[in-house]
C-alpha positions as CSV (number, residue, x, y, z in Angstrom):
1,M,33.1,-44.7,-45.6
2,S,33.9,-48.4,-45.4
3,A,31.2,-51.0,-45.8
4,D,31.7,-52.3,-42.3
5,K,31.4,-48.8,-40.6
6,K,29.0,-48.7,-37.7
7,F,26.5,-45.9,-38.1
8,S,26.4,-43.7,-35.1
9,I,23.1,-42.5,-33.7
10,L,22.3,-40.0,-30.9
11,V,18.9,-40.6,-29.3
12,V,17.4,-37.8,-27.3
13,D,14.3,-38.3,-25.2
14,D,13.3,-36.9,-21.8
15,E,11.6,-40.1,-20.8
16,H,14.2,-42.5,-19.3
17,A,12.3,-45.7,-20.1
18,V,11.9,-44.6,-23.8
19,L,15.5,-43.6,-24.0
20,T,16.7,-46.9,-22.6
21,T,14.5,-48.9,-25.0
22,Y,15.6,-47.1,-28.1
23,G,19.2,-47.3,-27.0
24,L,19.0,-51.1,-26.5
25,I,17.1,-52.0,-29.7
26,L,19.4,-49.8,-31.8
27,S,22.5,-51.3,-30.2
28,R,21.2,-54.8,-30.8
29,K,20.8,-53.9,-34.5
30,G,24.5,-53.0,-34.6
31,Y,24.4,-49.3,-34.4
32,D,26.9,-47.2,-32.3
33,V,24.3,-45.5,-30.0
34,E,24.6,-42.7,-27.5
35,T,21.7,-41.5,-25.5
36,A,20.9,-38.1,-24.0
37,I,18.0,-37.4,-21.5
38,S,18.0,-33.6,-22.2
39,S,18.9,-31.1,-24.8
40,V,21.9,-30.1,-22.6
41,E,23.2,-33.7,-22.6
42,A,22.6,-33.8,-26.4
43,F,24.6,-30.6,-26.9
44,Q,27.5,-32.1,-24.8
45,A,27.4,-35.3,-26.9
46,L,27.4,-33.2,-30.1
47,N,30.4,-31.2,-28.9
48,R,32.3,-34.5,-28.2
49,R,31.7,-36.1,-31.6
50,D,29.7,-36.2,-34.8
51,F,26.7,-38.6,-35.4
52,D,25.3,-40.0,-38.6
53,L,21.7,-39.7,-37.3
54,L,19.9,-37.7,-34.6
55,L,16.7,-39.2,-33.3
56,C,15.1,-36.6,-31.1
57,D,11.8,-36.4,-29.2
58,Y,9.9,-33.3,-30.2
59,S,9.3,-32.0,-26.7
60,L,12.2,-32.0,-24.3
61,E,12.8,-30.4,-20.9
62,Q,11.9,-26.8,-20.1
63,E,10.2,-26.2,-23.5
64,H,13.2,-27.2,-25.5
65,T,12.5,-29.2,-28.7
66,G,14.2,-31.8,-30.8
67,F,14.5,-29.2,-33.6
68,E,17.0,-27.2,-31.4
69,V,19.2,-30.3,-31.0
70,I,19.0,-31.0,-34.7
71,D,19.9,-27.4,-35.6
72,Y,22.8,-27.5,-33.3
73,G,24.1,-30.8,-34.7
74,R,23.7,-29.5,-38.3
75,K,25.7,-26.4,-37.5
76,K,28.6,-28.7,-36.8
77,Q,27.9,-31.2,-39.5
78,A,25.5,-29.8,-42.2
79,N,24.4,-33.1,-43.7
80,T,23.5,-34.9,-40.5
81,K,20.3,-37.0,-41.0
82,A,17.6,-36.5,-38.4
83,A,14.1,-37.7,-37.3
84,I,11.7,-36.2,-34.8
85,L,9.7,-38.6,-32.6
86,T,6.4,-37.1,-31.4
87,G,3.1,-37.9,-30.0
88,Y,1.9,-34.4,-30.5
89,A,2.1,-33.9,-34.3
90,S,0.8,-30.5,-35.2
91,K,0.6,-29.2,-38.7
92,E,3.3,-26.7,-37.8
93,T,5.7,-29.4,-36.5
94,A,5.1,-31.5,-39.7
95,E,5.7,-28.5,-41.9
96,Q,8.9,-27.5,-40.1
97,A,10.2,-31.0,-40.3
98,R,9.4,-31.3,-44.0
99,Q,11.1,-28.0,-44.9
100,N,14.2,-29.1,-43.1
101,G,14.4,-32.6,-44.5
102,I,13.7,-34.2,-41.1
103,A,11.7,-37.4,-40.9
104,I,8.8,-37.7,-38.4
105,L,7.9,-40.8,-36.5
106,Y,4.6,-40.7,-34.7
107,K,4.3,-42.2,-31.2
108,P,3.4,-44.9,-30.4
109,I,6.2,-45.9,-32.8
110,D,5.7,-48.8,-35.2
111,I,9.0,-50.8,-34.8
112,E,9.1,-52.0,-38.4
113,E,8.6,-48.4,-39.6
114,F,11.2,-47.2,-37.1
115,F,13.9,-49.4,-38.5
116,T,12.9,-48.8,-42.1
117,T,13.0,-45.0,-41.7
118,I,16.4,-45.2,-39.9
119,D,17.8,-47.4,-42.7
120,K,16.6,-45.1,-45.4
121,L,17.9,-42.0,-43.6
122,L,21.4,-43.6,-43.1
123,R,21.6,-44.9,-46.7
124,E,20.5,-41.4,-47.9
125,E,17.4,-42.8,-49.6
126,Y,15.0,-40.8,-47.5
127,E,13.4,-37.9,-49.3
128,P,10.6,-35.8,-47.8
129,L,7.7,-35.5,-50.2
130,E,7.1,-32.1,-51.4
131,N,4.5,-31.2,-54.1
132,S,4.3,-34.7,-55.5
133,E,1.4,-36.4,-57.2
134,E,1.0,-38.6,-54.1
135,E,-0.3,-35.7,-52.1
136,G,-3.0,-35.3,-54.7
137,G,-4.2,-31.9,-53.8
138,H,-5.8,-32.9,-50.5
139,N,-4.5,-31.9,-47.1
140,P,-2.8,-35.2,-45.9
141,R,-2.2,-33.8,-42.3
142,A,-6.0,-33.2,-41.9
143,A,-6.5,-36.9,-42.5
144,Q,-4.2,-37.8,-39.6
145,E,-6.8,-37.0,-37.0
146,G,-9.1,-40.0,-37.3
147,S,-7.4,-42.0,-39.9
148,D,-7.1,-45.7,-39.6
149,E,-4.7,-46.1,-42.5
150,E,-1.2,-47.5,-41.9
151,G,1.4,-45.2,-40.3
152,S,3.9,-43.1,-42.1
153,T,7.3,-41.5,-41.3
154,Q,7.2,-39.1,-44.2
155,P,6.8,-35.5,-43.1
156,G,3.8,-33.8,-44.6
157,T,2.2,-37.0,-45.9
158,G,-0.3,-37.7,-43.2
159,R,-0.8,-41.4,-42.7
160,H,-0.2,-43.1,-46.0
161,S,0.9,-46.7,-46.3
162,R,4.6,-47.3,-45.8
163,S,4.6,-49.8,-48.7
164,R,4.5,-47.0,-51.2
165,A,7.6,-46.1,-53.2
166,I,9.3,-43.0,-51.8
């Protein structure tokens, strides 16, 4: 891959305004962006070409999920990086993402965190935390509910500060 290669990103969200916003801000940052309003459109895009990163809303049309889109993309290209965008973070969703090496960004999205996570995913520096010291034996997802700590994109880490080394 050459140093001047534009990273390609597929953004999938069933809310038109959200989709347009993500598409615009990522394009302005210099990414090659394609958007899809549904899982069907996402599958069509994935059939046409490969992407370096899939950014998918968790809940899509007719009970489809971003995980289905990511699974489909990874069947074609196994090492595709991915992130789930969600406002409905459940313990199960966070666990499924962590087990599959998928980042989670919680809505409303912190824009700085959004770009930091994308950059780490594309540069292959993103690593979901597993049984590390940082989790310290407590249930980090339980702290998510009423926590006022800074946000986090790391699956399974609750809401720890993004300034920590990953």
